[in-house]
All heavy atoms as a GROMACS GRO file, in nm:
protein
  560
    1MET      N    1  -1.342  -0.388  -1.268
    1MET     CA    2  -1.263  -0.436  -1.163
    1MET      C    3  -1.311  -0.392  -1.025
    1MET      O    4  -1.372  -0.298  -1.014
    1MET     CB    5  -1.122  -0.359  -1.185
    1MET     CG    6  -1.018  -0.385  -1.075
    1MET     SD    7  -0.876  -0.279  -1.086
    1MET     CE    8  -0.838  -0.276  -1.255
    2THR      N    9  -1.304  -0.489  -0.944
    2THR     CA   10  -1.350  -0.465  -0.807
    2THR      C   11  -1.255  -0.428  -0.712
    2THR      O   12  -1.145  -0.501  -0.708
    2THR     CB   13  -1.425  -0.600  -0.752
    2THR    OG1   14  -1.527  -0.634  -0.850
    2THR    CG2   15  -1.486  -0.577  -0.632
    3SER      N   16  -1.254  -0.321  -0.638
    3SER     CA   17  -1.161  -0.280  -0.551
    3SER      C   18  -1.178  -0.359  -0.424
    3SER      O   19  -1.279  -0.375  -0.372
    3SER     CB   20  -1.186  -0.125  -0.518
    3SER     OG   21  -1.100  -0.091  -0.417
    4THR      N   22  -1.058  -0.391  -0.366
    4THR     CA   23  -1.055  -0.454  -0.246
    4THR      C   24  -1.023  -0.360  -0.128
    4THR      O   25  -1.014  -0.397  -0.011
    4THR     CB   26  -0.956  -0.584  -0.236
    4THR    OG1   27  -0.825  -0.537  -0.266
    4THR    CG2   28  -0.999  -0.682  -0.328
    5THR      N   29  -0.997  -0.235  -0.159
    5THR     CA   30  -0.958  -0.141  -0.071
    5THR      C   31  -1.066  -0.015  -0.040
    5THR      O   32  -1.040   0.062   0.041
    5THR     CB   33  -0.817  -0.070  -0.109
    5THR    OG1   34  -0.839  -0.013  -0.225
    5THR    CG2   35  -0.716  -0.180  -0.107
    6GLY      N   36  -1.170  -0.021  -0.121
    6GLY     CA   37  -1.264   0.088  -0.097
    6GLY      C   38  -1.228   0.207  -0.188
    6GLY      O   39  -1.117   0.211  -0.243
    7ALA      N   40  -1.321   0.302  -0.207
    7ALA     CA   41  -1.307   0.404  -0.290
    7ALA      C   42  -1.203   0.519  -0.242
    7ALA      O   43  -1.155   0.591  -0.324
    7ALA     CB   44  -1.451   0.479  -0.305
    8THR      N   45  -1.165   0.511  -0.110
    8THR     CA   46  -1.073   0.619  -0.069
    8THR      C   47  -0.931   0.578  -0.074
    8THR      O   48  -0.844   0.650  -0.043
    8THR     CB   49  -1.112   0.653   0.078
    8THR    OG1   50  -1.107   0.535   0.158
    8THR    CG2   51  -1.253   0.707   0.089
    9GLY      N   52  -0.911   0.457  -0.123
    9GLY     CA   53  -0.769   0.406  -0.130
    9GLY      C   54  -0.722   0.361   0.007
    9GLY      O   55  -0.787   0.345   0.102
   10THR      N   56  -0.589   0.352   0.009
   10THR     CA   57  -0.523   0.305   0.130
   10THR      C   58  -0.400   0.373   0.181
   10THR      O   59  -0.309   0.320   0.226
   10THR     CB   60  -0.473   0.152   0.100
   10THR    OG1   61  -0.380   0.155  -0.011
   10THR    CG2   62  -0.611   0.065   0.071
   11THR      N   63  -0.391   0.505   0.154
   11THR     CA   64  -0.274   0.586   0.199
   11THR      C   65  -0.255   0.554   0.343
   11THR      O   66  -0.338   0.562   0.425
   11THR     CB   67  -0.309   0.739   0.173
   11THR    OG1   68  -0.345   0.749   0.043
   11THR    CG2   69  -0.197   0.821   0.212
   12GLY      N   70  -0.135   0.530   0.372
   12GLY     CA   71  -0.085   0.503   0.512
   12GLY      C   72  -0.111   0.356   0.557
   12GLY      O   73  -0.098   0.337   0.686
   13THR      N   74  -0.145   0.266   0.475
   13THR     CA   75  -0.159   0.128   0.519
   13THR      C   76  -0.068   0.026   0.454
   13THR      O   77   0.033   0.085   0.393
   13THR     CB   78  -0.308   0.081   0.480
   13THR    OG1   79  -0.322   0.084   0.328
   13THR    CG2   80  -0.412   0.168   0.533
   14VAL      N   81  -0.075  -0.095   0.476
   14VAL     CA   82   0.022  -0.190   0.423
   14VAL      C   83  -0.046  -0.292   0.346
   14VAL      O   84  -0.175  -0.314   0.348
   14VAL     CB   85   0.091  -0.251   0.546
   14VAL    CG1   86   0.166  -0.154   0.624
   14VAL    CG2   87  -0.003  -0.331   0.636
   15CYS      N   88   0.029  -0.359   0.263
   15CYS     CA   89  -0.022  -0.480   0.188
   15CYS      C   90  -0.079  -0.586   0.281
   15CYS      O   91  -0.013  -0.610   0.374
   15CYS     CB   92   0.088  -0.544   0.111
   15CYS     SG   93   0.038  -0.687   0.019
   16PRO      N   94  -0.200  -0.636   0.271
   16PRO     CA   95  -0.266  -0.728   0.367
   16PRO      C   96  -0.194  -0.868   0.359
   16PRO      O   97  -0.210  -0.946   0.440
   16PRO     CB   98  -0.402  -0.737   0.327
   16PRO     CG   99  -0.411  -0.693   0.178
   16PRO     CD  100  -0.304  -0.591   0.171
   17TYR      N  101  -0.111  -0.893   0.255
   17TYR     CA  102  -0.050  -1.026   0.225
   17TYR      C  103   0.085  -1.026   0.283
   17TYR      O  104   0.127  -1.140   0.314
   17TYR     CB  105  -0.059  -1.050   0.073
   17TYR     CG  106  -0.197  -1.034   0.029
   17TYR    CD1  107  -0.243  -0.933  -0.060
   17TYR    CD2  108  -0.299  -1.140   0.059
   17TYR    CE1  109  -0.372  -0.930  -0.104
   17TYR    CE2  110  -0.429  -1.135   0.014
   17TYR     CZ  111  -0.458  -1.039  -0.062
   17TYR     OH  112  -0.601  -1.031  -0.105
   18CYS      N  113   0.158  -0.921   0.273
   18CYS     CA  114   0.308  -0.921   0.316
   18CYS      C  115   0.346  -0.814   0.416
   18CYS      O  116   0.450  -0.823   0.469
   18CYS     CB  117   0.398  -0.927   0.197
   18CYS     SG  118   0.404  -0.769   0.109
   19GLY      N  119   0.261  -0.715   0.432
   19GLY     CA  120   0.282  -0.606   0.522
   19GLY      C  121   0.382  -0.489   0.467
   19GLY      O  122   0.413  -0.408   0.539
   20TRP      N  123   0.413  -0.496   0.339
   20TRP     CA  124   0.491  -0.390   0.267
   20TRP      C  125   0.407  -0.256   0.276
   20TRP      O  126   0.284  -0.261   0.230
   20TRP     CB  127   0.523  -0.417   0.140
   20TRP     CG  128   0.615  -0.320   0.065
   20TRP    CD1  129   0.584  -0.229  -0.012
   20TRP    CD2  130   0.760  -0.317   0.089
   20TRP    NE1  131   0.699  -0.145  -0.060
   20TRP    CE2  132   0.803  -0.208   0.007
   20TRP    CE3  133   0.853  -0.387   0.165
   20TRP    CZ2  134   0.943  -0.177   0.017
   20TRP    CZ3  135   0.986  -0.362   0.154
   20TRP    CH2  136   1.034  -0.251   0.077
   21PRO      N  137   0.450  -0.144   0.317
   21PRO     CA  138   0.392  -0.025   0.334
   21PRO      C  139   0.334   0.036   0.198
   21PRO      O  140   0.414   0.028   0.102
   21PRO     CB  141   0.483   0.082   0.402
   21PRO     CG  142   0.584  -0.005   0.457
   21PRO     CD  143   0.595  -0.131   0.382
   22ASP      N  144   0.210   0.067   0.185
   22ASP     CA  145   0.163   0.119   0.055
   22ASP      C  146   0.226   0.248   0.010
   22ASP      O  147   0.239   0.276  -0.106
   22ASP     CB  148   0.015   0.144   0.065
   22ASP     CG  149  -0.074   0.008   0.064
   22ASP    OD1  150  -0.020  -0.082   0.023
   22ASP    OD2  151  -0.194   0.012   0.107
   23ASP      N  152   0.284   0.327   0.107
   23ASP     CA  153   0.355   0.458   0.071
   23ASP      C  154   0.485   0.444   0.038
   23ASP      O  155   0.562   0.540   0.011
   23ASP     CB  156   0.312   0.559   0.169
   23ASP     CG  157   0.380   0.520   0.308
   23ASP    OD1  158   0.417   0.409   0.332
   23ASP    OD2  159   0.364   0.609   0.402
   24ALA      N  160   0.549   0.327   0.049
   24ALA     CA  161   0.687   0.290   0.011
   24ALA      C  162   0.698   0.268  -0.144
   24ALA      O  163   0.602   0.246  -0.212
   24ALA     CB  164   0.732   0.165   0.086
   25GLU      N  165   0.807   0.274  -0.196
   25GLU     CA  166   0.825   0.249  -0.344
   25GLU      C  167   0.784   0.102  -0.372
   25GLU      O  168   0.806   0.011  -0.296
   25GLU     CB  169   0.982   0.244  -0.370
   25GLU     CG  170   1.028   0.391  -0.382
   25GLU     CD  171   0.975   0.471  -0.497
   25GLU    OE1  172   0.954   0.426  -0.597
   25GLU    OE2  173   0.934   0.588  -0.467
   26PRO      N  174   0.703   0.083  -0.475
   26PRO     CA  175   0.665  -0.039  -0.503
   26PRO      C  176   0.779  -0.133  -0.563
   26PRO      O  177   0.880  -0.084  -0.607
   26PRO     CB  178   0.563  -0.015  -0.633
   26PRO     CG  179   0.608   0.118  -0.691
   26PRO     CD  180   0.668   0.191  -0.570
   27PHE      N  181   0.759  -0.264  -0.555
   27PHE     CA  182   0.862  -0.353  -0.586
   27PHE      C  183   0.893  -0.343  -0.732
   27PHE      O  184   1.009  -0.346  -0.776
   27PHE     CB  185   0.818  -0.505  -0.564
   27PHE     CG  186   0.920  -0.613  -0.600
   27PHE    CD1  187   1.036  -0.629  -0.532
   27PHE    CD2  188   0.882  -0.679  -0.703
   27PHE    CE1  189   1.126  -0.722  -0.572
   27PHE    CE2  190   0.971  -0.790  -0.746
   27PHE     CZ  191   1.096  -0.798  -0.679
   28GLN      N  192   0.788  -0.333  -0.825
   28GLN     CA  193   0.794  -0.332  -0.961
   28GLN      C  194   0.687  -0.237  -1.022
   28GLN      O  195   0.572  -0.263  -0.991
   28GLN     CB  196   0.790  -0.474  -1.027
   28GLN     CG  197   0.790  -0.484  -1.174
   28GLN     CD  198   0.784  -0.608  -1.229
   28GLN    OE1  199   0.710  -0.693  -1.173
   28GLN    NE2  200   0.834  -0.640  -1.346
   29VAL      N  201   0.719  -0.149  -1.111
   29VAL     CA  202   0.619  -0.067  -1.185
   29VAL      C  203   0.588  -0.144  -1.307
   29VAL      O  204   0.682  -0.180  -1.400
   29VAL     CB  205   0.659   0.078  -1.213
   29VAL    CG1  206   0.562   0.136  -1.310
   29VAL    CG2  207   0.696   0.149  -1.089
   30VAL      N  208   0.462  -0.180  -1.334
   30VAL     CA  209   0.414  -0.267  -1.447
   30VAL      C  210   0.387  -0.176  -1.566
   30VAL      O  211   0.433  -0.198  -1.671
   30VAL     CB  212   0.306  -0.348  -1.422
   30VAL    CG1  213   0.259  -0.429  -1.536
   30VAL    CG2  214   0.349  -0.444  -1.308
   31SER      N  215   0.308  -0.060  -1.546
   31SER     CA  216   0.271   0.028  -1.645
   31SER      C  217   0.216   0.167  -1.595
   31SER      O  218   0.174   0.159  -1.464
   31SER     CB  219   0.177  -0.018  -1.737
   31SER     OG  220   0.054  -0.057  -1.678
   32ARG      N  221   0.227   0.263  -1.665
   32ARG     CA  222   0.176   0.397  -1.634
   32ARG      C  223   0.079   0.438  -1.741
   32ARG      O  224   0.114   0.426  -1.856
   32ARG     CB  225   0.292   0.497  -1.608
   32ARG     CG  226   0.385   0.471  -1.500
   32ARG     CD  227   0.499   0.579  -1.500
   32ARG     NE  228   0.618   0.532  -1.432
   32ARG     CZ  229   0.633   0.553  -1.297
   32ARG    NH1  230   0.531   0.625  -1.238
   32ARG    NH2  231   0.725   0.518  -1.232
   33HIS      N  232  -0.021   0.499  -1.696
   33HIS     CA  233  -0.120   0.554  -1.794
   33HIS      C  234  -0.167   0.691  -1.737
   33HIS      O  235  -0.226   0.711  -1.636
   33HIS     CB  236  -0.249   0.462  -1.803
   33HIS     CG  237  -0.204   0.320  -1.832
   33HIS    ND1  238  -0.170   0.275  -1.961
   33HIS    CD2  239  -0.171   0.225  -1.752
   33HIS    CE1  240  -0.130   0.159  -1.959
   33HIS    NE2  241  -0.136   0.118  -1.832
   34GLY      N  242  -0.161   0.790  -1.838
   34GLY     CA  243  -0.216   0.920  -1.804
   34GLY      C  244  -0.368   0.920  -1.801
   34GLY      O  245  -0.438   0.853  -1.877
   35THR      N  246  -0.424   0.997  -1.711
   35THR     CA  247  -0.573   1.031  -1.693
   35THR      C  248  -0.599   1.166  -1.698
   35THR      O  249  -0.497   1.257  -1.694
   35THR     CB  250  -0.626   0.959  -1.571
   35THR    OG1  251  -0.568   1.045  -1.458
   35THR    CG2  252  -0.589   0.818  -1.548
   36ALA      N  253  -0.714   1.212  -1.690
   36ALA     CA  254  -0.762   1.359  -1.691
   36ALA      C  255  -0.722   1.422  -1.568
   36ALA      O  256  -0.684   1.554  -1.575
   36ALA     CB  257  -0.911   1.371  -1.712
   37THR      N  258  -0.696   1.362  -1.459
   37THR     CA  259  -0.658   1.423  -1.330
   37THR      C  260  -0.522   1.383  -1.285
   37THR      O  261  -0.487   1.428  -1.177
   37THR     CB  262  -0.760   1.374  -1.222
   37THR    OG1  263  -0.762   1.248  -1.218
   37THR    CG2  264  -0.913   1.428  -1.255
   38GLY      N  265  -0.452   1.303  -1.353
   38GLY     CA  266  -0.318   1.254  -1.300
   38GLY      C  267  -0.268   1.133  -1.381
   38GLY      O  268  -0.264   1.155  -1.509
   39SER      N  269  -0.256   1.026  -1.321
   39SER     CA  270  -0.223   0.904  -1.380
   39SER      C  271  -0.266   0.782  -1.290
   39SER      O  272  -0.294   0.790  -1.169
   39SER     CB  273  -0.074   0.895  -1.406
   39SER     OG  274   0.004   0.908  -1.289
   40THR      N  275  -0.262   0.658  -1.368
   40THR     CA  276  -0.286   0.546  -1.297
   40THR      C  277  -0.160   0.463  -1.327
   40THR      O  278  -0.100   0.461  -1.434
   40THR     CB  279  -0.397   0.456  -1.366
   40THR    OG1  280  -0.528   0.534  -1.341
   40THR    CG2  281  -0.423   0.330  -1.296
   41VAL      N  282  -0.097   0.410  -1.203
   41VAL     CA  283   0.026   0.338  -1.213
   41VAL      C  284  -0.003   0.196  -1.165
   41VAL      O  285  -0.057   0.178  -1.050
   41VAL     CB  286   0.136   0.397  -1.121
   41VAL    CG1  287   0.254   0.319  -1.144
   41VAL    CG2  288   0.159   0.544  -1.164
   42TRP      N  289   0.011   0.086  -1.251
   42TRP     CA  290   0.006  -0.047  -1.207
   42TRP      C  291   0.131  -0.095  -1.151
   42TRP      O  292   0.241  -0.075  -1.218
   42TRP     CB  293  -0.044  -0.139  -1.325
   42TRP     CG  294  -0.190  -0.107  -1.368
   42TRP    CD1  295  -0.231  -0.013  -1.468
   42TRP    CD2  296  -0.306  -0.178  -1.317
   42TRP    NE1  297  -0.365  -0.022  -1.445
   42TRP    CE2  298  -0.401  -0.125  -1.370
   42TRP    CE3  299  -0.316  -0.281  -1.213
   42TRP    CZ2  300  -0.537  -0.159  -1.336
   42TRP    CZ3  301  -0.437  -0.324  -1.184
   42TRP    CH2  302  -0.554  -0.267  -1.249
   43THR      N  303   0.138  -0.147  -1.028
   43THR     CA  304   0.258  -0.194  -0.969
   43THR      C  305   0.238  -0.337  -0.917
   43THR      O  306   0.123  -0.392  -0.909
   43THR     CB  307   0.292  -0.110  -0.854
   43THR    OG1  308   0.203  -0.125  -0.747
   43THR    CG2  309   0.310   0.037  -0.898
   44ARG      N  310   0.352  -0.401  -0.891
   44ARG     CA  311   0.354  -0.541  -0.840
   44ARG      C  312   0.422  -0.534  -0.712
   44ARG      O  313   0.550  -0.484  -0.702
   44ARG     CB  314   0.395  -0.638  -0.928
   44ARG     CG  315   0.378  -0.783  -0.886
   44ARG     CD  316   0.400  -0.886  -0.987
   44ARG     NE  317   0.325  -0.873  -1.103
   44ARG     CZ  318   0.204  -0.906  -1.125
   44ARG    NH1  319   0.134  -0.959  -1.023
   44ARG    NH2  320   0.143  -0.889  -1.247
   45CYS      N  321   0.361  -0.581  -0.604
   45CYS     CA  322   0.425  -0.582  -0.467
   45CYS      C  323   0.531  -0.700  -0.462
   45CYS      O  324   0.529  -0.779  -0.567
   45CYS     CB  325   0.318  -0.608  -0.368
   45CYS     SG  326   0.378  -0.600  -0.187
   46GLY      N  327   0.623  -0.698  -0.362
   46GLY     CA  328   0.725  -0.802  -0.345
   46GLY      C  329   0.649  -0.941  -0.336
   46GLY      O  330   0.707  -1.041  -0.388
   47CYS      N  331   0.534  -0.942  -0.284
   47CYS     CA  332   0.465  -1.076  -0.266
   47CYS      C  333   0.393  -1.116  -0.382
   47CYS      O  334   0.339  -1.231  -0.395
   47CYS     CB  335   0.366  -1.070  -0.149
   47CYS     SG  336   0.228  -0.963  -0.183
   48GLY      N  337   0.382  -1.029  -0.501
   48GLY     CA  338   0.325  -1.070  -0.612
   48GLY      C  339   0.179  -1.017  -0.626
   48GLY      O  340   0.119  -1.018  -0.738
   49SER      N  341   0.134  -0.940  -0.538
   49SER     CA  342  -0.001  -0.868  -0.549
   49SER      C  343   0.013  -0.761  -0.649
   49SER      O  344   0.102  -0.676  -0.647
   49SER     CB  345  -0.035  -0.815  -0.406
   49SER     OG  346  -0.144  -0.730  -0.423
   50LEU      N  347  -0.091  -0.764  -0.752
   50LEU     CA  348  -0.098  -0.653  -0.850
   50LEU      C  349  -0.177  -0.536  -0.783
   50LEU      O  350  -0.281  -0.566  -0.728
   50LEU     CB  351  -0.149  -0.705  -0.971
   50LEU     CG  352  -0.166  -0.608  -1.093
   50LEU    CD1  353  -0.006  -0.569  -1.135
   50LEU    CD2  354  -0.245  -0.669  -1.216
   51GLN      N  355  -0.131  -0.412  -0.792
   51GLN     CA  356  -0.197  -0.295  -0.745
   51GLN      C  357  -0.213  -0.192  -0.851
   51GLN      O  358  -0.130  -0.163  -0.935
   51GLN     CB  359  -0.117  -0.236  -0.629
   51GLN     CG  360  -0.079  -0.327  -0.530
   51GLN     CD  361   0.029  -0.296  -0.431
   51GLN    OE1  362   0.100  -0.180  -0.456
   51GLN    NE2  363   0.061  -0.356  -0.324
   52ALA      N  364  -0.334  -0.125  -0.842
   52ALA     CA  365  -0.360  -0.012  -0.923
   52ALA      C  366  -0.348   0.110  -0.832
   52ALA      O  367  -0.411   0.124  -0.722
   52ALA     CB  368  -0.494  -0.016  -0.981
   53ARG      N  369  -0.263   0.210  -0.865
   53ARG     CA  370  -0.247   0.329  -0.787
   53ARG      C  371  -0.291   0.448  -0.862
   53ARG      O  372  -0.247   0.474  -0.967
   53ARG     CB  373  -0.098   0.336  -0.743
   53ARG     CG  374  -0.039   0.222  -0.653
   53ARG     CD  375   0.101   0.237  -0.633
   53ARG     NE  376   0.156   0.123  -0.550
   53ARG     CZ  377   0.215   0.140  -0.438
   53ARG    NH1  378   0.260   0.256  -0.397
   53ARG    NH2  379   0.251   0.031  -0.370
   54ALA      N  380  -0.364   0.528  -0.798
   54ALA     CA  381  -0.418   0.656  -0.851
   54ALA      C  382  -0.317   0.766  -0.808
   54ALA      O  383  -0.290   0.769  -0.687
   54ALA     CB  384  -0.563   0.697  -0.804
   55VAL      N  385  -0.262   0.833  -0.906
   55VAL     CA  386  -0.177   0.949  -0.864
   55VAL      C  387  -0.237   1.071  -0.927
   55VAL      O  388  -0.269   1.088  -1.040
   55VAL     CB  389  -0.044   0.934  -0.937
   55VAL    CG1  390   0.059   1.041  -0.897
   55VAL    CG2  391   0.022   0.799  -0.904
   56ASP      N  392  -0.273   1.168  -0.829
   56ASP     CA  393  -0.332   1.290  -0.864
   56ASP      C  394  -0.307   1.399  -0.749
   56ASP      O  395  -0.211   1.387  -0.683
   56ASP     CB  396  -0.482   1.282  -0.871
   56ASP     CG  397  -0.552   1.215  -0.747
   56ASP    OD1  398  -0.501   1.232  -0.640
   56ASP    OD2  399  -0.668   1.162  -0.757
   57GLY      N  400  -0.379   1.507  -0.751
   57GLY     CA  401  -0.357   1.620  -0.671
   57GLY      C  402  -0.369   1.584  -0.525
   57GLY      O  403  -0.313   1.652  -0.437
   58ARG      N  404  -0.433   1.462  -0.488
   58ARG     CA  405  -0.443   1.425  -0.345
   58ARG      C  406  -0.322   1.333  -0.309
   58ARG      O  407  -0.321   1.292  -0.195
   58ARG     CB  408  -0.579   1.344  -0.329
   58ARG     CG  409  -0.704   1.439  -0.362
   58ARG     CD  410  -0.824   1.374  -0.323
   58ARG     NE  411  -0.835   1.249  -0.387
   58ARG     CZ  412  -0.938   1.157  -0.366
   58ARG    NH1  413  -1.033   1.186  -0.274
   58ARG    NH2  414  -0.937   1.043  -0.430
   59GLY      N  415  -0.237   1.302  -0.402
   59GLY     CA  416  -0.131   1.211  -0.370
   59GLY      C  417  -0.135   1.072  -0.448
   59GLY      O  418  -0.196   1.067  -0.557
   60VAL      N  419  -0.081   0.978  -0.383
   60VAL     CA  420  -0.080   0.843  -0.432
   60VAL      C  421  -0.158   0.744  -0.352
   60VAL      O  422  -0.141   0.744  -0.221
   60VAL     CB  423   0.065   0.782  -0.443
   60VAL    CG1  424   0.071   0.654  -0.505
   60VAL    CG2  425   0.146   0.868  -0.538
   61ARG      N  426  -0.257   0.668  -0.412
   61ARG     CA  427  -0.342   0.585  -0.325
   61ARG      C  428  -0.346   0.441  -0.397
   61ARG      O  429  -0.372   0.457  -0.531
   61ARG     CB  430  -0.482   0.639  -0.324
   61ARG     CG  431  -0.487   0.764  -0.243
   61ARG     CD  432  -0.629   0.837  -0.242
   61ARG     NE  433  -0.708   0.830  -0.381
   61ARG     CZ  434  -0.668   0.913  -0.473
   61ARG    NH1  435  -0.566   0.998  -0.477
   61ARG    NH2  436  -0.736   0.900  -0.582
   62VAL      N  437  -0.347   0.350  -0.329
   62VAL     CA  438  -0.375   0.217  -0.379
   62VAL      C  439  -0.526   0.194  -0.383
   62VAL      O  440  -0.589   0.196  -0.294
   62VAL     CB  441  -0.310   0.092  -0.294
   62VAL    CG1  442  -0.351  -0.032  -0.358
   62VAL    CG2  443  -0.161   0.102  -0.309
   63VAL      N  444  -0.579   0.196  -0.502
   63VAL     CA  445  -0.731   0.188  -0.524
   63VAL      C  446  -0.789   0.053  -0.551
   63VAL      O  447  -0.895   0.034  -0.540
   63VAL     CB  448  -0.777   0.295  -0.630
   63VAL    CG1  449  -0.750   0.434  -0.580
   63VAL    CG2  450  -0.713   0.261  -0.756
   64SER      N  451  -0.689  -0.050  -0.592
   64SER     CA  452  -0.736  -0.176  -0.615
   64SER      C  453  -0.619  -0.271  -0.598
   64SER      O  454  -0.503  -0.234  -0.631
   64SER     CB  455  -0.795  -0.193  -0.757
   64SER     OG  456  -0.843  -0.324  -0.768
   65ARG      N  457  -0.637  -0.389  -0.547
   65ARG     CA  458  -0.528  -0.482  -0.517
   65ARG      C  459  -0.578  -0.628  -0.542
   65ARG      O  460  -0.682  -0.663  -0.504
   65ARG     CB  461  -0.478  -0.460  -0.380
   65ARG     CG  462  -0.380  -0.554  -0.324
   65ARG     CD  463  -0.355  -0.542  -0.179
   65ARG     NE  464  -0.374  -0.409  -0.109
   65ARG     CZ  465  -0.281  -0.329  -0.078
   65ARG    NH1  466  -0.159  -0.336  -0.116
   65ARG    NH2  467  -0.310  -0.206  -0.029
   66SER      N  468  -0.485  -0.700  -0.610
   66SER     CA  469  -0.521  -0.852  -0.616
   66SER      C  470  -0.453  -0.922  -0.510
   66SER      O  471  -0.351  -0.865  -0.454
   66SER     CB  472  -0.478  -0.904  -0.757
   66SER     OG  473  -0.341  -0.910  -0.771
   67ARG      N  474  -0.495  -1.046  -0.492
   67ARG     CA  475  -0.404  -1.135  -0.396
   67ARG      C  476  -0.296  -1.186  -0.486
   67ARG      O  477  -0.301  -1.189  -0.605
   67ARG     CB  478  -0.501  -1.253  -0.350
   67ARG     CG  479  -0.541  -1.347  -0.461
   67ARG     CD  480  -0.650  -1.448  -0.397
   67ARG     NE  481  -0.695  -1.531  -0.500
   67ARG     CZ  482  -0.629  -1.634  -0.560
   67ARG    NH1  483  -0.514  -1.673  -0.516
   67ARG    NH2  484  -0.681  -1.711  -0.662
   68PRO      N  485  -0.178  -1.234  -0.417
   68PRO     CA  486  -0.076  -1.291  -0.477
   68PRO      C  487  -0.123  -1.413  -0.564
   68PRO      O  488  -0.205  -1.500  -0.520
   68PRO     CB  489   0.035  -1.323  -0.380
   68PRO     CG  490  -0.011  -1.229  -0.263
   68PRO     CD  491  -0.158  -1.212  -0.274
   69ALA      N  492  -0.065  -1.430  -0.673
   69ALA     CA  493  -0.095  -1.552  -0.763
   69ALA      C  494  -0.092  -1.684  -0.696
   69ALA      O  495  -0.166  -1.782  -0.716
   69ALA     CB  496  -0.021  -1.543  -0.899
   70ASP      N  497   0.012  -1.697  -0.606
   70ASP     CA  498   0.035  -1.829  -0.540
   70ASP      C  499  -0.048  -1.848  -0.404
   70ASP      O  500  -0.033  -1.950  -0.345
   70ASP     CB  501   0.186  -1.848  -0.518
   70ASP     CG  502   0.250  -1.749  -0.424
   70ASP    OD1  503   0.176  -1.651  -0.404
   70ASP    OD2  504   0.360  -1.766  -0.388
   71LEU      N  505  -0.131  -1.746  -0.374
   71LEU     CA  506  -0.204  -1.758  -0.251
   71LEU      C  507  -0.330  -1.827  -0.271
   71LEU      O  508  -0.402  -1.789  -0.372
   71LEU     CB  509  -0.237  -1.612  -0.210
   71LEU     CG  510  -0.312  -1.612  -0.073
   71LEU    CD1  511  -0.215  -1.648   0.044
   71LEU    CD2  512  -0.353  -1.468  -0.029
   72PRO      N  513  -0.368  -1.922  -0.211
   72PRO     CA  514  -0.489  -2.006  -0.227
   72PRO      C  515  -0.605  -1.914  -0.213
   72PRO      O  516  -0.610  -1.825  -0.126
   72PRO     CB  517  -0.499  -2.114  -0.121
   72PRO     CG  518  -0.357  -2.124  -0.073
   72PRO     CD  519  -0.286  -1.996  -0.087
   73SER      N  520  -0.712  -1.919  -0.306
   73SER     CA  521  -0.825  -1.830  -0.297
   73SER      C  522  -0.909  -1.836  -0.170
   73SER      O  523  -0.980  -1.745  -0.132
   73SER     CB  524  -0.930  -1.867  -0.419
   73SER     OG  525  -0.969  -1.995  -0.407
   74SER      N  526  -0.894  -1.945  -0.091
   74SER     CA  527  -0.956  -1.957   0.030
   74SER      C  528  -0.916  -1.850   0.144
   74SER      O  529  -0.985  -1.824   0.239
   74SER     CB  530  -0.941  -2.108   0.094
   74SER     OG  531  -0.818  -2.125   0.122
   75ARG      N  532  -0.782  -1.795   0.124
   75ARG     CA  533  -0.736  -1.701   0.207
   75ARG      C  534  -0.762  -1.551   0.161
   75ARG      O  535  -0.733  -1.467   0.228
   75ARG     CB  536  -0.583  -1.720   0.226
   75ARG     CG  537  -0.549  -1.827   0.314
   75ARG     CD  538  -0.395  -1.822   0.348
   75ARG     NE  539  -0.370  -1.696   0.422
   75ARG     CZ  540  -0.252  -1.644   0.413
   75ARG    NH1  541  -0.150  -1.698   0.363
   75ARG    NH2  542  -0.235  -1.539   0.492
   76ALA      N  543  -0.819  -1.548   0.036
   76ALA     CA  544  -0.848  -1.411  -0.013
   76ALA      C  545  -0.947  -1.334   0.081
   76ALA      O  546  -1.046  -1.398   0.124
   76ALA     CB  547  -0.898  -1.418  -0.147
   77GLY      N  548  -0.915  -1.209   0.109
   77GLY     CA  549  -0.998  -1.127   0.186
   77GLY      C  550  -0.977  -1.135   0.335
   77GLY      O  551  -1.055  -1.073   0.412
   78GLN      N  552  -0.870  -1.220   0.377
   78GLN     CA  553  -0.849  -1.222   0.520
   78GLN      C  554  -0.749  -1.113   0.555
   78GLN      O  555  -0.673  -1.065   0.485
   78GLN     CB  556  -0.786  -1.360   0.553
   78GLN     CG  557  -0.888  -1.476   0.535
   78GLN     CD  558  -0.836  -1.606   0.574
   78GLN    OE1  559  -0.712  -1.617   0.605
   78GLN    NE2  560  -0.908  -1.706   0.577
   0.00000   0.00000   0.00000
């Protein structure tokens, strides 16, 4: 999986597609998985973007994010 947000995550930022704050409650929790240091929570933003969130001693960070399914690929990365 390729991260679109970088290795440090996105604490304090917003979804680049709809502007929803990353530190707000996600629209939908898709799944949770325990890890050696905390957990990984897969969420879906209100705009449809799938996000992987790392939850550990440093807090919660969006570490990877997809574009919404209905967004044309030509806009990805903008």
